[in-house]
C-alpha positions as CSV (number, residue, x, y, z in Angstrom):
1,M,21.1,-69.1,9.7
2,G,24.6,-69.8,8.6
3,K,27.7,-68.6,10.5
4,I,31.2,-67.7,9.4
5,V,34.3,-67.8,11.5
6,V,36.4,-64.6,11.0
7,T,40.0,-64.2,12.1
8,R,42.3,-61.3,11.9
9,S,43.0,-60.3,8.3
10,L,45.0,-58.0,6.1
11,L,43.3,-57.0,2.8
12,N,45.1,-56.1,-0.4
13,G,43.9,-56.0,-4.0
14,N,41.3,-54.8,-6.4
15,V,37.5,-55.2,-6.1
16,T,35.0,-54.5,-8.9
17,C,32.0,-52.8,-7.2
18,P,28.7,-54.6,-7.9
19,P,25.9,-52.7,-9.7
20,S,23.5,-50.4,-7.8
21,K,20.6,-52.2,-6.2
22,S,18.5,-49.0,-6.0
23,Y,19.1,-48.1,-9.6
24,T,18.3,-51.6,-10.7
25,H,14.9,-51.5,-8.9
26,R,14.0,-48.2,-10.4
27,A,15.1,-49.1,-13.9
28,I,13.0,-52.4,-13.9
29,F,9.9,-50.8,-12.5
30,I,10.0,-47.7,-14.8
31,S,10.8,-49.7,-17.9
32,S,7.9,-52.0,-17.1
33,L,5.6,-49.0,-17.6
34,A,7.2,-48.0,-20.9
35,N,5.3,-49.6,-23.8
36,G,7.9,-51.5,-25.8
37,N,11.4,-53.0,-25.2
38,S,13.9,-51.4,-22.9
39,H,17.4,-52.6,-22.3
40,I,18.9,-52.5,-18.8
41,I,22.6,-53.0,-19.0
42,N,24.7,-54.2,-16.0
43,P,21.8,-54.7,-13.5
44,L,22.4,-56.2,-10.1
45,I,20.9,-59.7,-9.9
46,S,20.3,-60.4,-6.2
47,R,17.5,-61.6,-4.0
48,D,15.9,-58.2,-3.8
49,T,16.1,-57.3,-7.5
50,I,14.8,-60.8,-8.4
51,A,11.8,-60.0,-6.2
52,T,11.2,-56.9,-8.4
53,I,11.6,-58.9,-11.6
54,D,9.1,-61.5,-10.4
55,A,6.6,-58.8,-9.2
56,C,6.7,-57.1,-12.6
57,R,6.3,-60.4,-14.4
58,E,3.2,-61.1,-12.2
59,L,1.8,-57.8,-13.6
60,G,2.2,-59.1,-17.2
61,V,5.6,-57.5,-18.0
62,G,8.0,-59.6,-20.1
63,I,11.5,-59.7,-18.7
64,K,14.3,-61.7,-20.3
65,R,17.9,-62.0,-19.0
66,T,20.7,-61.7,-21.5
67,D,24.5,-61.7,-21.3
68,K,24.5,-57.9,-21.0
69,G,21.5,-57.5,-18.7
70,L,17.7,-57.4,-19.1
71,I,15.3,-56.8,-21.9
72,V,12.1,-55.5,-20.4
73,S,8.9,-55.5,-22.5
74,G,6.9,-52.9,-20.9
75,K,3.1,-52.4,-21.2
76,D,0.6,-49.6,-21.1
77,T,-1.9,-51.8,-19.4
78,L,-0.8,-54.1,-16.6
79,Q,-2.6,-57.4,-16.0
80,I,-4.2,-58.8,-12.8
81,P,-1.7,-61.2,-11.2
82,D,-2.4,-64.9,-11.1
83,N,-1.0,-65.1,-7.7
84,V,-0.1,-63.2,-4.6
85,I,3.0,-61.0,-5.2
86,N,5.7,-62.0,-2.7
87,V,8.4,-59.3,-2.4
88,E,10.5,-61.5,-0.1
89,N,12.7,-59.2,2.0
90,S,12.6,-56.2,-0.4
91,G,11.1,-53.0,1.0
92,T,11.7,-51.1,-2.2
93,T,9.8,-53.7,-4.2
94,M,6.9,-53.6,-1.7
95,R,6.6,-49.8,-1.8
96,F,6.9,-49.5,-5.6
97,V,4.7,-52.4,-6.6
98,T,2.0,-51.1,-4.2
99,A,1.9,-47.8,-6.0
100,I,2.1,-49.3,-9.5
101,S,-0.6,-51.9,-8.8
102,S,-3.1,-49.1,-8.6
103,L,-2.6,-48.5,-12.3
104,L,-4.5,-51.7,-13.2
105,N,-7.8,-51.0,-15.0
106,D,-9.6,-53.4,-12.7
107,G,-8.9,-56.2,-10.2
108,Y,-7.0,-56.7,-7.0
109,V,-3.4,-57.2,-6.2
110,V,-2.3,-58.9,-2.9
111,I,1.3,-58.0,-1.8
112,T,3.2,-59.6,1.1
113,G,6.7,-60.7,2.0
114,D,8.8,-62.4,4.7
115,D,8.6,-61.8,8.5
116,S,10.7,-58.6,8.3
117,I,8.6,-57.1,5.5
118,R,5.4,-57.7,7.4
119,K,6.7,-55.5,10.2
120,R,7.7,-52.5,7.9
121,P,5.4,-49.5,7.8
122,M,3.2,-48.7,4.8
123,R,0.6,-46.3,6.2
124,P,2.0,-43.1,4.7
125,L,1.9,-44.6,1.2
126,L,-1.6,-46.1,1.7
127,A,-2.8,-42.6,2.9
128,A,-1.3,-40.9,-0.2
129,L,-2.9,-43.4,-2.5
130,K,-6.3,-42.9,-0.8
131,Q,-6.0,-39.2,-1.7
132,L,-5.6,-40.2,-5.3
133,G,-8.8,-42.3,-5.3
134,V,-7.1,-45.6,-4.8
135,N,-8.6,-48.3,-2.5
136,S,-5.7,-49.9,-0.8
137,F,-5.4,-51.3,2.7
138,S,-3.6,-53.5,5.2
139,T,-5.3,-56.8,5.7
140,R,-4.4,-56.7,9.4
141,K,-5.5,-53.1,9.7
142,N,-2.1,-52.1,11.2
143,G,-0.7,-50.3,8.2
144,K,1.6,-53.2,7.3
145,A,1.7,-56.1,4.8
146,P,-0.1,-58.1,3.6
147,I,-1.5,-55.2,1.5
148,I,-4.4,-55.3,-0.9
149,V,-4.6,-52.8,-3.8
150,Q,-7.7,-52.4,-6.0
151,G,-6.5,-51.4,-9.4
152,R,-8.7,-48.9,-11.2
153,G,-6.2,-46.1,-12.1
154,I,-4.9,-43.1,-10.3
155,N,-6.7,-39.7,-10.2
156,G,-4.7,-36.5,-10.5
157,D,-5.0,-34.3,-7.4
158,N,-3.2,-32.1,-4.8
159,I,-2.0,-34.5,-2.2
160,T,0.4,-34.7,0.8
161,I,2.6,-37.5,2.0
162,D,4.7,-38.1,5.2
163,G,8.4,-38.1,4.3
164,S,9.8,-38.9,7.8
165,I,9.8,-42.7,7.6
166,S,11.0,-43.6,4.1
167,S,11.6,-41.8,0.8
168,Q,10.4,-45.0,-0.9
169,F,6.8,-43.8,-0.4
170,I,7.5,-40.6,-2.3
171,S,9.4,-42.5,-5.1
172,G,6.5,-44.9,-5.5
173,I,4.1,-42.1,-6.0
174,L,6.4,-40.3,-8.4
175,I,6.9,-43.5,-10.6
176,A,3.3,-44.4,-10.7
177,G,2.0,-40.8,-10.8
178,V,3.3,-40.2,-14.3
179,C,0.7,-42.7,-15.5
180,A,-2.2,-41.0,-13.6
181,K,-5.4,-39.8,-15.3
182,S,-4.2,-36.2,-14.9
183,G,-1.4,-34.3,-13.2
184,I,-0.5,-34.6,-9.5
185,S,0.7,-31.9,-7.1
186,L,2.6,-33.6,-4.3
187,S,3.7,-32.0,-1.0
188,V,5.9,-33.7,1.6
189,T,5.1,-33.2,5.2
190,G,7.3,-34.0,8.3
191,K,11.0,-34.4,8.2
192,Q,12.3,-35.3,4.7
193,V,14.7,-38.3,4.9
194,S,16.8,-40.1,2.3
195,K,16.4,-37.2,-0.2
196,S,19.3,-38.6,-2.3
197,Y,17.2,-41.7,-3.2
198,I,14.4,-39.4,-4.6
199,Q,17.1,-37.7,-6.7
200,S,18.0,-41.2,-8.1
201,T,14.3,-41.9,-8.8
202,L,13.9,-38.6,-10.7
203,N,17.1,-39.3,-12.6
204,V,15.9,-42.7,-13.9
205,M,12.4,-41.3,-14.7
206,S,13.9,-38.5,-16.8
207,K,15.9,-41.1,-18.8
208,F,12.6,-42.8,-19.7
209,G,11.0,-39.5,-20.7
210,A,9.0,-38.5,-17.6
211,R,8.4,-34.9,-16.7
212,V,8.5,-33.8,-13.1
213,K,9.1,-30.4,-11.6
214,H,10.2,-30.1,-8.0
215,S,11.3,-27.5,-5.5
216,K,14.9,-27.1,-4.5
217,D,14.3,-28.7,-1.1
218,Y,12.5,-31.7,-2.7
219,R,9.3,-31.1,-0.7
220,K,7.0,-30.1,-3.6
221,Y,6.5,-31.9,-6.9
222,N,4.4,-31.4,-10.0
223,I,4.0,-34.8,-11.7
224,F,2.9,-34.3,-15.3
225,N,0.6,-36.9,-17.0
226,N,2.5,-38.5,-19.8
227,R,4.0,-41.8,-20.8
228,Y,7.4,-43.4,-20.3
229,V,9.4,-44.1,-23.4
230,P,11.5,-47.3,-23.8
231,T,15.2,-46.7,-23.7
232,T,18.6,-48.3,-22.8
233,F,19.8,-47.6,-19.3
234,T,23.1,-48.7,-17.8
235,V,23.2,-49.3,-14.0
236,P,26.1,-47.7,-12.3
237,G,28.3,-49.3,-9.6
238,D,26.7,-49.2,-6.1
239,F,28.2,-46.6,-3.7
240,S,26.3,-48.3,-0.9
241,T,28.3,-51.4,-1.5
242,A,31.5,-49.4,-2.3
243,S,31.2,-47.8,1.1
244,L,31.6,-51.2,2.8
245,L,34.6,-52.1,0.6
246,L,36.3,-48.8,1.3
247,S,35.7,-49.1,5.0
248,A,37.3,-52.6,4.9
249,G,40.4,-51.1,3.2
250,T,40.6,-48.4,5.8
251,L,40.1,-50.7,8.8
252,V,42.1,-53.8,7.7
253,G,44.2,-52.8,4.7
254,G,46.8,-53.0,3.2
255,E,45.6,-51.2,0.2
256,I,42.3,-51.7,-1.7
257,T,41.2,-50.3,-5.0
258,V,37.4,-50.2,-5.8
259,S,36.5,-49.9,-9.5
260,N,33.3,-49.6,-11.5
261,L,32.2,-46.4,-9.9
262,D,30.2,-43.8,-11.8
263,F,30.4,-40.2,-10.4
264,S,28.0,-38.8,-13.0
265,L,24.7,-40.2,-11.6
266,P,23.3,-39.1,-8.2
267,Q,24.0,-41.5,-5.4
268,G,23.7,-40.3,-1.9
269,D,26.0,-42.9,-0.5
270,S,28.9,-41.3,-2.4
271,K,29.0,-39.2,0.7
272,I,31.2,-42.0,2.1
273,L,34.1,-40.3,0.4
274,E,33.6,-37.1,2.3
275,I,33.1,-39.0,5.5
276,L,36.3,-41.0,5.0
277,K,38.3,-37.8,4.6
278,K,36.7,-36.2,7.6
279,I,37.4,-39.2,9.9
280,G,41.0,-39.4,8.8
281,A,41.2,-42.2,6.3
282,V,43.7,-42.2,3.4
283,I,41.9,-42.3,0.1
284,S,42.6,-41.2,-3.5
285,I,39.8,-40.7,-6.0
286,D,40.1,-41.1,-9.8
287,K,36.7,-40.0,-11.3
288,R,37.8,-40.4,-14.9
289,N,38.5,-44.1,-14.4
290,G,35.8,-44.6,-11.8
291,T,38.1,-45.9,-9.0
292,V,38.8,-45.1,-5.4
293,K,41.9,-46.4,-3.5
294,T,42.1,-46.6,0.3
295,K,44.9,-47.6,2.6
296,G,44.8,-49.1,6.1
297,T,45.3,-46.7,9.0
298,Q,46.2,-47.4,12.6
299,E,43.9,-44.8,14.0
300,L,41.0,-42.6,12.8
301,D,39.9,-39.3,14.2
302,G,36.2,-39.7,15.1
303,G,33.7,-36.9,14.8
304,E,30.0,-36.2,14.3
305,F,28.1,-37.4,11.2
306,D,24.6,-36.5,9.9
307,L,23.2,-39.5,8.0
308,S,19.6,-38.3,7.5
309,D,19.9,-38.5,3.7
310,T,22.1,-41.6,3.7
311,P,20.7,-44.1,6.2
312,D,22.5,-47.1,4.6
313,L,25.8,-45.6,5.7
314,L,24.9,-46.1,9.4
315,P,26.6,-49.6,9.6
316,V,29.6,-48.4,7.7
317,V,30.3,-45.2,9.8
318,A,29.6,-47.3,12.9
319,I,32.4,-49.8,12.1
320,L,34.7,-46.9,11.1
321,S,34.3,-45.7,14.7
322,L,36.0,-48.9,15.9
323,K,39.4,-47.4,15.0
324,S,38.6,-43.9,16.1
325,R,40.6,-42.3,18.9
326,N,37.7,-40.0,19.7
327,P,34.0,-40.8,20.2
328,V,31.8,-41.0,17.0
329,R,28.3,-39.5,17.1
330,I,26.0,-40.5,14.3
331,Y,22.7,-38.6,14.1
332,G,19.6,-38.1,11.9
333,V,19.1,-41.9,11.8
334,S,15.7,-42.6,13.4
335,H,14.4,-43.9,10.1
336,T,17.0,-46.7,10.2
337,R,14.8,-48.4,12.8
338,Y,12.4,-49.2,10.0
339,K,14.8,-50.9,7.7
340,E,15.2,-54.7,7.5
341,T,15.8,-54.5,11.3
342,D,16.1,-51.8,13.9
343,R,19.6,-51.2,12.8
344,L,20.3,-48.6,15.5
345,K,19.3,-50.9,18.3
346,I,21.2,-53.9,16.9
347,I,24.4,-52.1,16.3
348,A,24.4,-50.8,19.8
349,S,23.8,-54.3,21.3
350,E,26.2,-56.2,19.1
351,F,29.0,-53.7,19.4
352,R,28.9,-54.1,23.2
353,K,30.0,-57.7,22.6
354,F,33.2,-56.4,21.0
355,G,33.7,-54.4,24.2
356,V,32.5,-51.1,22.7
357,K,30.6,-48.5,24.7
358,T,27.5,-47.3,23.0
359,K,24.7,-44.9,23.8
360,I,21.5,-44.6,21.7
361,L,18.8,-42.0,21.6
362,P,15.8,-42.1,19.3
363,D,17.6,-40.4,16.5
364,E,21.3,-41.0,17.2
365,I,24.1,-43.3,18.5
366,T,27.4,-42.4,20.2
367,I,30.2,-45.0,19.9
368,V,33.3,-45.1,22.1
369,S,35.7,-47.9,21.0
370,P,38.3,-49.6,23.2
371,K,41.9,-49.9,22.1
372,K,41.4,-53.6,21.3
373,L,38.2,-55.3,20.2
374,K,37.2,-58.5,22.0
375,S,36.4,-61.6,20.1
376,A,32.7,-62.2,20.0
377,L,29.7,-64.2,18.7
378,I,27.8,-61.6,16.6
379,D,24.2,-61.8,15.4
380,S,23.4,-59.8,12.3
381,H,19.7,-60.7,12.7
382,N,19.7,-61.7,9.0
383,D,20.2,-58.1,7.9
384,H,22.5,-58.0,4.9
385,R,24.2,-54.6,5.6
386,L,24.7,-55.5,9.2
387,F,26.2,-58.9,8.4
388,M,28.7,-57.4,5.9
389,S,29.7,-54.6,8.3
390,F,30.0,-57.0,11.3
391,A,32.2,-59.3,9.2
392,I,34.5,-56.5,8.4
393,A,34.7,-55.4,12.0
394,A,35.4,-59.0,13.1
395,M,38.5,-59.0,10.9
396,M,40.0,-56.7,13.6
397,T,39.6,-59.4,16.3
398,A,41.5,-62.5,17.0
399,K,38.6,-64.8,16.2
400,S,34.9,-64.0,16.0
401,V,31.8,-65.7,14.7
402,V,29.2,-63.8,12.7
403,D,25.7,-65.2,12.1
404,G,23.5,-64.5,9.0
405,V,25.7,-65.3,6.0
406,E,22.7,-66.1,3.8
407,S,21.6,-62.5,3.9
408,V,24.3,-61.2,1.5
409,D,22.1,-62.6,-1.4
410,V,19.9,-59.5,-0.8
411,S,22.4,-57.0,-2.2
412,Y,25.9,-58.5,-2.7
413,P,25.8,-62.2,-3.5
414,S,29.6,-62.4,-4.1
415,F,30.6,-60.6,-0.9
416,I,32.3,-63.7,0.8
417,Q,34.2,-64.7,-2.4
418,D,35.3,-61.1,-3.1
419,M,36.6,-60.6,0.4
420,K,38.4,-63.9,0.4
421,K,40.2,-63.0,-2.9
422,I,41.8,-59.9,-1.3
423,G,42.8,-61.7,2.0
424,A,39.8,-62.0,4.3
425,K,40.1,-65.0,6.5
426,F,36.6,-66.4,6.5
427,S,35.7,-70.1,7.2
428,Q,32.5,-72.0,7.7
429,S,31.4,-72.3,11.4
């Protein structure tokens, strides 16, 4: 993996927030099931979303890139892939394509990915598909990829699914379930995590004409049998990425303005604005123009934060704790252990290299930061969100090295360049 050397920096300037990765995934998959041409404006083109584009192409969907975005020529009937579908490092792609592959009239689909993907759990989704009459299984019989799905359609039925590991299982059933042979009644068991991502899924589905009723707590769904309708969908700026940029402004600004934010579409990670206010950051929000401005502060307040619905904010809130005068407790994050890495464990171990005291329990972490961070050699374990967060934290040290620079291609390919433009002192190791 590539390393960067990071020295103490002061950031100032404007950054255009990249498009949302999660909305791009959803728009591509859903438009692939809409018979006709859909236009996806301002998609994120990154390693993960390219994996989704390639997966849909393997299923016979035509996807063309244009100056404005993507033209997706969706199909009522998907084709048997000529090859194994390799989702690379994208968990969203794996979960969604597994559900959608069951819509084939006949034939088998083989789905795999990189080392990280082959460690990520799939059993709740496979169990839910079995209840819908779908034959799908793990080749290693451990509930993990490689996965084989026999396509012969989805039966309507009353089913349950475990929601405690990932909301992507539920989103996959919702997206594919619209095209089932009859209606589906879905109940979520266990602790419901990442509810905000399900809200995003339902939002995109509705834009393409799908009908789903759900309970207020998002634990029960009636998925009606109908067809998606081709449409034009504009991908909003990504609050997951904006949270990183705003944390950088808070920790090592100067003053940073983040633009291209859409406050009208549901994004759970917009909770970062509430968190920044609570922890004592200086921010100003302009919803009309889609911008947020943050100023650097010498010291933050600390506090306790429940991230059960917003797991991608764990690395961001963790680095904000590095300037907090009081301990920071982050809880409701056991499901972050099933991301690209065990993020909870890695944050705890790598922060100790900075001289930070950490204590982890199965569902939480407490962080007590020293007055001055040590320089350190930090390993992101090739996890894109950890790499970007660690690089921001390293800008508060005299000189540190952060490993895993290639991982930014997953969600924010221009991260290094954008940071340098506003004053980050990064150099090749």
